[in-house]
C-alpha positions as CSV (number, residue, x, y, z in Angstrom):
1,M,14.4,5.3,-13.3
2,D,11.0,6.7,-12.3
3,P,11.1,10.4,-10.9
4,I,10.7,10.7,-7.1
5,I,7.3,12.1,-6.1
6,S,7.6,15.0,-3.5
7,I,5.4,15.2,-0.5
8,G,2.0,16.7,-1.5
9,E,2.2,15.7,-5.1
10,Q,-0.4,13.3,-6.7
11,A,0.7,9.8,-7.1
12,P,0.6,8.6,-10.8
13,N,-2.2,6.2,-11.6
14,F,-0.9,2.6,-11.6
15,Q,-2.3,-0.8,-11.4
16,L,-1.2,-4.1,-9.6
17,Y,-2.7,-7.6,-9.5
18,D,-3.3,-9.5,-6.3
19,L,-2.6,-13.2,-5.7
20,Q,-5.9,-14.2,-7.4
21,R,-5.0,-12.3,-10.6
22,Q,-7.6,-9.5,-9.7
23,I,-6.4,-6.1,-10.9
24,H,-6.5,-3.1,-8.6
25,R,-6.2,0.5,-9.9
26,L,-5.0,3.3,-7.8
27,E,-7.8,5.5,-9.6
28,D,-10.6,3.1,-8.4
29,L,-10.1,4.6,-5.0
30,N,-10.6,8.2,-5.9
31,G,-12.3,10.1,-3.2
32,W,-10.5,8.0,-0.4
33,I,-7.4,8.9,1.3
34,R,-5.0,6.2,0.3
35,V,-2.0,4.8,2.3
36,L,0.4,2.8,0.0
37,Y,2.3,0.5,2.4
38,F,5.1,-1.3,0.5
39,W,6.3,-4.0,2.9
40,S,8.6,-7.0,2.9
41,A,8.8,-9.8,5.7
42,E,12.6,-9.4,5.5
43,C,12.2,-5.8,6.6
44,D,12.5,-5.2,10.4
45,W,10.8,-1.8,10.1
46,C,7.8,-3.4,8.5
47,Q,6.9,-5.1,11.8
48,R,7.1,-1.8,13.6
49,V,4.9,0.0,11.2
50,D,2.3,-2.8,11.4
51,Q,2.1,-2.4,15.1
52,E,1.6,1.4,14.8
53,L,-0.6,1.3,11.6
54,V,-3.2,-1.4,12.3
55,P,-4.8,0.4,15.3
56,Y,-5.4,3.5,13.2
57,Q,-7.3,1.5,10.6
58,E,-10.4,1.0,12.7
59,T,-10.5,4.8,13.2
60,W,-9.9,5.5,9.6
61,K,-12.1,2.9,8.0
62,D,-14.8,5.3,6.6
63,R,-12.1,7.8,5.0
64,V,-8.9,5.7,4.4
65,K,-7.9,2.6,2.3
66,V,-4.7,1.0,3.3
67,L,-3.1,-0.9,0.4
68,L,-0.7,-3.5,1.5
69,I,1.8,-4.2,-1.4
70,A,4.5,-6.9,-0.9
71,S,7.7,-5.3,-2.4
72,N,10.0,-8.2,-2.3
73,A,9.7,-10.5,-5.4
74,N,11.7,-13.2,-3.4
75,E,8.9,-13.8,-0.9
76,P,6.6,-16.8,-1.3
77,Q,3.0,-16.3,-2.2
78,K,1.8,-18.3,0.8
């Protein structure tokens, strides 16, 4: 099991593929504030986060990158 990262600790570099098989690396966004949002359509809390997070994105657009990561392997790709 991976160790838990404490608040304020640097996240380890990792990479993920999107649905078009394009690779995305956390290190490619160095210099930005990065929000990693692990979501699932099956999670009721995710809908609440969407409603609260989306309005901030316009304000943050020049400083913050929000990475939406579907964390439920059972969800369809479309």
